[in-house]
C-alpha positions in Angstrom: 9.0 -53.1 31.6 6.3 -50.9 30.2 4.9 -47.5 31.6 1.8 -46.1 31.5 0.7 -42.6 32.2 -3.1 -41.7 32.2 -4.8 -38.3 32.7 -8.2 -39.3 33.4 -11.2 -36.9 33.1 -14.3 -37.8 34.7 -18.1 -37.0 34.4 -19.2 -34.0 36.9 -21.0 -36.2 39.9 -19.6 -39.5 39.1 -16.7 -39.3 41.6 -18.1 -42.1 43.8 -18.7 -44.4 40.9 -15.0 -43.7 39.3 -13.5 -44.6 42.8 -15.7 -47.9 43.2 -14.2 -49.0 40.1 -11.0 -48.0 40.8 -11.2 -49.6 44.3 -11.2 -53.0 42.2 -9.0 -52.3 39.1 -6.1 -50.8 41.1 -5.3 -54.1 43.2 -6.3 -56.2 40.4 -3.0 -55.0 38.5 -0.6 -56.9 40.7 -2.1 -60.0 39.5 -0.8 -59.3 36.0 2.7 -58.0 37.4 1.1 -54.6 37.3 2.3 -51.8 40.1 0.9 -48.3 41.1 3.7 -46.0 40.9 1.5 -42.5 41.4 -1.9 -41.9 41.7 -2.1 -37.7 41.6 -5.3 -36.0 42.3 -4.3 -32.5 41.6 -5.9 -29.4 42.9 -6.0 -25.8 41.0 -2.7 -24.8 42.3 -0.9 -27.5 41.1 -1.0 -26.6 37.5 1.5 -23.5 36.4 0.5 -23.3 32.4 -1.4 -24.8 30.0 -4.4 -24.5 27.3 -6.1 -28.1 28.0 -8.5 -28.7 30.8 -7.4 -29.9 33.9 -7.6 -34.0 34.6 -9.4 -35.3 37.8 -6.5 -38.0 38.7 -3.4 -38.9 37.2 -2.1 -42.3 37.4 1.4 -43.6 36.5 1.6 -47.3 36.6 4.1 -49.9 35.3 3.7 -53.7 34.1 6.5 -56.1 33.5 5.5 -56.4 29.6 2.8 -55.5 27.4 1.2 -58.7 27.4 0.7 -58.5 31.1 -1.1 -55.4 30.3 -3.1 -56.9 27.6 -3.9 -59.8 30.2 -4.9 -57.0 32.8 -7.4 -55.3 30.3 -8.9 -58.4 29.1 -9.2 -59.9 32.9 -13.0 -61.0 33.3 -14.0 -59.8 36.4 -12.3 -56.8 35.4 -15.0 -56.5 32.3 -17.7 -56.6 34.7 -17.0 -53.7 35.9 -16.3 -51.6 32.6 -19.8 -50.2 33.2 -18.9 -48.4 36.0 -16.0 -47.1 34.0 -17.9 -46.0 31.0 -20.6 -44.3 33.5 -17.7 -42.3 35.4 -15.2 -41.5 32.9 -15.6 -38.9 30.1 -12.3 -39.5 28.4 -8.5 -40.7 29.4 -5.5 -39.5 27.7 -2.9 -42.4 27.9 0.9 -42.4 27.0 2.8 -45.6 27.1 6.7 -45.8 27.2 9.8 -47.3 28.7 11.9 -45.6 31.4 15.1 -44.3 30.0 
């Protein structure tokens, strides 16, 4: 089992485009043994300290294996929607690990 945490930073004014991409990508994970553990959209009061920019959303997901995650990323239907992701997402800071 692998776990992935993403800090997602979106382009200003592109929230709806991002939501359109996510409305397809998140359910697709199940096809590849993926699970959305948390999808968090924190407001300013959720941040206590830190120097970096605050993300628009934080995603915590799991996949049964690295192979499942790789197959999800290469899904042909998902690839067709990558322009929506590229239009709306400025950057993603991604951590990958295992549960301890």
